[in-house]
N, C-alpha and C positions, 0 to 999 in steps of 0.2 A: 573731482568733475560733477555738477548737478546730473540731474534725471536723463536731462535734454542734451542734446550738444548745442553750442551755440547755434545762429544761422546765418550770422556775418563774421567775418573775421578781418579786422580793421587794424591797417599796421602805418605805425610810426614808418617813416622811410630815411631820415640822414642818420646814419647809424647803423638802422636796424637792418634796411635792404640792401644798402648802397654804402660803399667804403666811400665818406668824403674826403677825409684826411689824405689816406691812400692816391685819391684820384687827383688830387690838387698838388699834390708833392711830384706827381709822375708828372704833370701839365706844364708844373715850374720848370722840372728837369729838363724838360724840352724845348720850353720857349724862352726862359730867364735862367741858363743851369748855375749863372752865378750867383743866384740869389739862395737861401738857407729855406726851403721849402716846408722843412717840417713848422719852423718857427713862423712862416710866412701863413700856412693853414690855419695852425694854432690862434693866431690874430686875427685872422679872418672869421672863424667862428668866432670868436671872445667877443667879436661886435655885434651877437646874433639875438639874443637876449636882451639887452640894453636896447637894441633899435625897436623890437616887438614891444618892448615897457613903452615906449613913446607912443607907438598906436595904441594901445591898452588905455594909456594915461589921458588918451586923450591930445597931447599935443601934438601929435600928427594926426591927420584924417587918416582915415581906409589906404594903407599904401601896401603895395604888393610886396614877396619878398624877393622879385627881380630889384624893385629898385631898394629895396632896405640895402641888399648884398651889395648893391653899386654904390650906397651911399658910404657904406664900411670900406669897400673897396679904396675910393675916393681919399678915404679919409688914411688909411695907412700903406699907399705906394709910396709917398716923401720917405717915409720912415726905414723902407726896403730900395732906396735909392732907384725907385722905377715912376717916379714923378713925372718924370720927362713922358710916360707914354700918351698917344694919342688917343683921341677920341675912341677912335674904330678898336684900338689895341684894349683900351680899357673895357670898351662894348663884348670882345670877343673873350676876352678873358673873366668876365663876368660873369659869362653863359658858361663856363665851366660845372657851375652848376646842374647846368643839363644836360653834361656828358659825365656825369658820374657813373663810375662801376659799380657794378652789382660784385655783393660778398661772393665765392666760389659756388654754394649751397642757395642761394637766394631763389633763381630761377628753377631749375630742378624742385625745392622744396616748396614755392609760390605754386607751380603746374600740379602736383601732386594734391595741394590742398584744395584747388580751383576746380579739381573734378569731385569735390565732396561740399566745397563750401561756396558760398559768395563770399571773393575779396576784393578790397579796397585798400588802397591808401588813405590815411587819414592824416595828412602833412599840413605844416603850417607854410610848406611851396605851394606858389600859386598852379593854376590849371595848368599853364603853357610849358612851365619849368616840367611838372610831372610827366604829362604829357611825350614833350619830347624825350625826357629821359627812358620813360617806359619803351619807347619805339626802338632808341636806340641801344637800349640794354635786353631788351626783350622779355621787361616784365608782365604778364600776363595778367592783368588785371580785368576784372569785369567792369569797373568805372572807373572813375578819378573823383576823389573827395578831397576837397583840401579846405584850409581855413577861408580859404577865396570865397568856397560855395554859403558859408554860413559867417561872412563879414567878421569873422571872430579868431584868434590865434588861441591855440591851447596856450595854457590850461583853463581857458574859457569854456565853460559847462557847455555852453551853447555848439560847441564844436563836438564833446561826445553824443549829447543826447541827439544832436543835429543828425548825426548816422542814424540810430534808431528811428528819428521820424523820416528819413528818404526812404528807409524801406518797412515803414510803418511796423516797427517793433516795439517789444517792450525793451527798455535798456540792456538788462540781464540776458537778450538773446544775442546780446553783441560783443563778441571780445576784440577788445584791445590786445593786440601783438606788439611791443617795443624793447628796445636794449634801455629806457631809462625809466628808472624808478617813478622818479617826479611825475611825468607822464601817466606812469600806469596808475601811481597813488591819484591823479586827479581823476581817473576814466573811474577807479573804484568808487570813488566819492559820489558819482553820478549812476552807479548802480549797474556798472558795467561789466564783465568779468575780463580778467587779463591773462596774459601770458609774457614771462620775461624771455626776452631771447638773448643769450650771453653774446655782447662782441667785447673780448678783453682787448684788442685790438684799433678799437675805433680812434684813439686819439694818438695812433701810433705805436709802434713797438717800443719808442722811449717813455712810453708813458700807459702803462699798461692798467686797465680800469679793473675796479675789484666787482667782481660778478657774484657777488655773495647772494643766495637765495633769499628773496623777502617771504614770511611766511602769508603776507596778506592777498599776494599772488594765487589765481587758481591753478595755472601750469608756469614750470619753468623748463625750457628748452637750452639745450647746449647751441643750436642753431635753426634753420628755419627745415629742415629735415627732419630732425629730432622732433620738431613741434607737429610735425604731418606725423610721425609715428605715434606721438601722445595723444593725438584728434584722428587715429586710425583711417587716415588718408592714404 
């Protein structure tokens, strides 16, 4: 660690703080039990990066994640036999991203960190989505930061450097905490400190993720509670 601790901890959310795969599988099991929830969740998430790439390239103007999720959903529904869903049913299913459950360690770990640090999401999710999610799941953010604030999706430097600007800090006073090495690498390139959080089950028990340490990260934590231990919270 540096001589001085970071002032702000910015968290990736999807996969790091909340269990998107398990939440979608559970929702599908309740609403449409005939559907393979694992395959559906993976197909929906697979459209995420290509959809954001269309915004980054300028093919699409600024488009919130809620709208991108709906575009992907409309595309995959027929593949799973759900093409006949009504507009209201589609809208309700699309908002499952607002209803994602936190990982079991998330709320307690964040609460510990909040006592010593300023904590905020730095997510590609839009502000409304992140606010609804936090309200439902009890995520104790100090404020909501989103790609929507900066009109740019990670890994655009505007997102990482934007956190520092919001709080009038040098980049090295901000630590990005995430379960995705590519996100952390982009943050490091902008001068942020980084903490990797292991989420081996992000893609479900049938798709165990490699959580090997990356030497470039400032910290490597088993979960958010362990991160709090490492940061003395």
